[in-house]
N, C-alpha and C positions, 0 to 999 in steps of 0.2 A: 504494500500500500504506500509506503513512503517513497518508492521509486516514482509513483504517479503524482506525488505532491500532496497526497491526502494525509492529514495529520492525526486521523483517528481510525479505528478499526471497529467494525460491527461484528459482534460475536453473539452466539446464543448462550443464554444462561444455562447453568448446570441443571440436570433433570430434577434435582432435589429442591431447587429454588422456588419459593412462593407456591407451594402445593396446597390445595384446598381439600384434597381427598387422597386416599391411598396410603402407602406405608410411611411417607414423609410428611403427612398432613399435620401431625402433632408436634413437629419439630421445626425450628427455624434455621435457614441456611442462607449464606450469601450467594450472589450470582455465580461465584466460583465454586460453590458446593461446600464451603467451609461451614461447620456448625457455629452458630452464633446464638446468644441469648436473646430473649424477647426485647430487652431494653435497646440493645444494639440494632436489632432488626427495625424496631419502631423509629429509632433515630435516623437510620439510613434509608428508610422506606421511600421518602420523597426523591432521593437520588437514584434509587434502584428501579422504582416503578413510576409510571406516568402519574404526575400530580395534577391538580385542577388547572394549573396554568398550561400544562402540556395538552390536556384535553381541550381546553378552550382554543388553543392555537390550531389543533387539528380540526376542530369544528369550524373554525373560521376559514380554513383552506378548502373544506369540502362543500363548495357551493354547487348546487345542482344546476345542470344545463338541460333545458327541455326543448331546445330549438333544433329542428331537423337539420342534419348536416354538421352540427357542432358536437363537441364532446368536452366533458368536464376536464379541467386541468390536472386533476389528481388521478385520472384514468388514462392508461396507455391506449392509444387508438389501435383497433384491430388491424392486422396485416392485410386481411381481406374480409369481405363481407360474407354473408350466408350465400351459398350456391355460387361462390366466386363473383358475386356482384361487387361493385365498388363499396368500400367499407362503410362510408357514411352517407350513402345515397338513399337510404330507406329507414323507416322507423323500426328500431329494435323494441322499444317499449312504448305503448300508448298510455298517455297519462290522462 
C-alpha cells in the first residue's frame, strides 16, 4: 500500500471481535483478537466501531437518485445492463 502512496491499510477485524452470539459473545476482544476487559472495550468502542458521527457522514453520502439514466454516487455503475442493453438506459426499479 505504501508503494501506491496510501498511508493506511484496510484490514478485517479478528473473528472474535464484537461478537453478539456464539462462543465469543460473552467475552471482549480487540480488533486484533486480543482479550480485553469491559472497561477497555467501552473506552475504545468509538475508535473501533462506527460512532454516531460516522453514521451521520455515511447517511449524508447516501443520497438516493431516482432519475432515469442516472445512478447514485455511492453505487458503482453496472458494466452492462440486463440482456446486454446499455447499463443505464432503462428502469431497474420503479418507485
